[in-house]
Residue, then its C-alpha position, 0 to 999 in steps of 0.5 A: m500499499g501507499k503513503k496515507y495522508s489524513m486531514d480534519h474537517e467540520v461538516t458545515y451546514y451548506e454541505c448537508d441536505i435537508n436531512q442534515t446529513m452530508t451530500f454526496p457531492a460534498m463528500l466527494s469534494v472533501v475526499i478529493k481535497a484530501s488527495s490534492d493536499q497529499s499530491d501537493q505535499l509530494e510535489r505532484g499537485t495539479e500544477a505540476v501534473n498539468e505542466l506535463g500536459i495531463t490531468w486526472v479523471i475519475t472513472q469509477t467510484e464505490i462508496t460503502i456507508n455505515r452512517l453519513p456525517h451530519v451537520g457540525e460533526k468533526i470528521t477525519v479524512v484519511t486517503e491512501p493511493t493503493a495501487f497503479n498499473k499502466f493506465f489506472c491508479y486506485r485510491s481509497f478514502w475513509l471518513y471517521d467520526a471523532e471517536g474513530a468509528e468508520l463512517v464511510k469508505i470510498d474506493m476510486a479509480f483514476v486515469l491520466m487524460k491528455i489535456k489537448e487531445r482529450k485522450m487517455s495517457s499511460v501512468s509513468p512509475e516516476l510520476m507515482a513514485p512519491y506515493e509509494a503505491p505498488q505497481v501492478k499488472k492487474i486491472q481491478r475489477w468492480e461490481k457490475i452495474e445493473p443497467v436501467t431496463d424500464g426507467q423514468s427520465r428528466l431533462y437537465h442543462v449543463r451550467f457554467y457552475d457545473l464545470d471544474s478546472n478541466h473544463h468538463v462537468n465535475n464528477a460530484m455534479y453527476f450526484n445531483w442529477i442522479i439524486d434529484v430525480l428520486g424526489y423529495d419524499f423518497m430522499v426523506e424516507h431513505t438513507p443510502v447504504s452503498v453506491n457504485v458509479k461508473f463515469d463513461k464519458e465527459i460532459l461538457y458546457g452546454n450539453d443537454i443531459t437526460s437523467v434516467y432512473q429505475y426503482d426496484e422496490t423489492s431490493s430497495k435499489t435504484l438504477h441510474e443512467i445519465r445520457v447525452g443524446d444516445q450516448l452513455a455518460c455515467e451509470a450507477n447503482i445505489q442501495w438504500r435502507k428505509k429509515d426507522 
């Protein structure tokens, strides 16, 4: 395994929803900040990587939730780069409460993308050396995402504030489109247990996207797809638990 890095964070009201629990976009933003801070510390920050004509892009995210952090709570975020191969880098994150209990675990896969060509770049051992993560040949296999077969949909338009410094939609924003279609009553009555998300295609400014979802009441699972026209941009499965 690689070098671990940790930071403390107090959950603010604007990072939470009506349930006073941390939203997915806020959680992703906080954990990505932890990885960015570690990269800066190791002289592998955004500026250093961009000078090579490349940037990091998230391709897959798995989230396991014991309990969502709540407003005003002081948490510790721990991150560790776990492995890399020729094209993928893997990193894990943990959110702990003040007593050290694990609240959330997040696993992510990243690729390097050439900024000008918008094509994937190989990962050099020299770039990854400071992280001390092992180089492996095996590509990590993720749980298969069930496709939507009979879904409902809603149309959204990509706004300026949906974009990040890579000039495409920030990965955290996908969760807004995924969650919004479920509606007020569902989100008040349910809490997430696990999430599996795959980012297939970058979404750009001005795109019209369709958020498609399907709810399997028997298994308490929602199936999601984000589409740009006929192209699949993102797919996700979320396991839910009904609140007591």
